[in-house]
N, C-alpha and C positions, 0 to 999 in steps of 0.2 A: 699569281705571285707578283706580277708587275704592279698591280694595284695595291697589294699589301706593302710593298717597298715604298711606293709613292705615299701611302698613308702614313707609314712610320716616319719617313723623311719629313713630311709636312708637319706632323706632330712635334718632331724634334726641333724644326726651325721655329715654329710658333712658340714653343716653350723657351727657346733661347731668347727670342725677341721679348717675350713677356718678362723674363728675368733680368734683362739688361738694365732697366731703370733702377731696380732695387740694388743690383750689384754695384752700380756707379755710386749710389747714395751710401751704401755700406763702406765702400772704399774711401769715400770722402770723410766719413765719420772716423774710420781707423786712422786716417791721415791727420785729422783734427785732434784726436784724443791726447797725444803727447804734448801738443801745444796748450791744451787746457791745463794739464798738470804743471807745465812750466810757467804758464801765466800766473796760476795761483801761488806757486812757490816764490816767484819773483816779487809779486805784490806783497805777500806775507813778509818776505825779507825786507822790503822797503819800509813797510809799516813798523816793523820791529827795530829798525835802525834808530839810534838815539838822536840823529839829526833830522828825522822825518818831521815834516811840517804837518801837524795834525789838522790844520785849517784847509788843506787841499781837498777839493771836492772829489767824490768817487769818480766822476767822469774825467776830471783832470788826471787823477792817478791812473786810471785805466788807459786813457789815451797816451799819456807819456810813457807808460810801461811798454805798451805795444809798439809805439813809434821808435823807441830806443833799441829794439831788438829785431833784426831782419827776419829771423825765423818766425817770431810771433806776428810781425807785420804781414808776412806772406800768408799766414794761416787765417788771420782774422780780418783781412781787408774787405771781404764781401761775403754775402750769403748767410751770415749769422748775426745775431744781436747778442752782445755780451753785457751782463749786469754784474754789479759788484755790491756786496753787502759787508759793511764793517761794523763790528761790535767790539768796542774797546780796542784791543790789539789783535783781534781775530778777523780774518778775511774769508768770505765765501764768494765763489765765482759761479755764475749761472750762464750757460750758453744756450740760446734759443734759436728757433728759426727766424729768418730775417723779418717776417711779418709779426713776430712775437706771439705766435699762436701756440707753439709747443716748445717745451723744454727739451734739450738734447743731452746736455751734461750738467751736473752740479758737482762742485768740488769744494770741500771745506779745508783742504790742505792738511788733513790729518796724516796722510801718508804720501808716498811717491806716486800712488795710483789715483786716478779720478774716482771719487766716491760713488757717483751714480751715473749710469749711462742710460738715460731715458729713451734714447733713439731706438733701442732694441725692443722696446715694449710695443705691443699692438696698439695700445691707446696711451701715448705719452701724456703726462700732465701738462697743464697750462704753463706759461712762461712766468712762473712765480717760484720763489725759493720754497722748497719742500722740506729740507732737512733743518732741524733745530741747530742753532749755533753751538750749543754745548754737546752735540752728538759725538764729537771726538773724545771728549772727556768721559761721557757716559758709556761709550763702547770700548774704552781702554785702548784706543788706537793712538799711537804717537810715533811719528817718524818711520812709518812703514813696519812697525812691530805690532803685531796683534797679540793680545793676551787672552787666553781662553779662560772664561769665567764660568765656574760650575754652579749650578743651582741658583743662578741669578744674583750671586753675591760678589 
């Protein structure tokens, strides 16, 4: 009986230790997700502003947007790489691992929610934009409202 309890206790401790790194990563991703949505919305709003300087580079736009907001600055200051893609007046944000090996989030700004959470996948894609820029229009998603389309029409 003593050995059985020792074995059960050991297995429990080992399983807790093995789960700890994943739990910390999962918590970090849940902490980062609202910042991704806010970053996309803020940049989209700036791009749509009539006084927006279209000659500003993606890097300048991204850096200035993050630096002007304490919430965003705290979330994006390290451990991730953020990329921006602009097509006309549309913005997509891609958040990757710091080494740019894997994509973590991709947001097209179609809704209040982040469009793709790649970090939950067993094999996340590389740090490249995966979603087509017109995905929002093609999937009938605007401002958090999803329209159910029957028979692909």
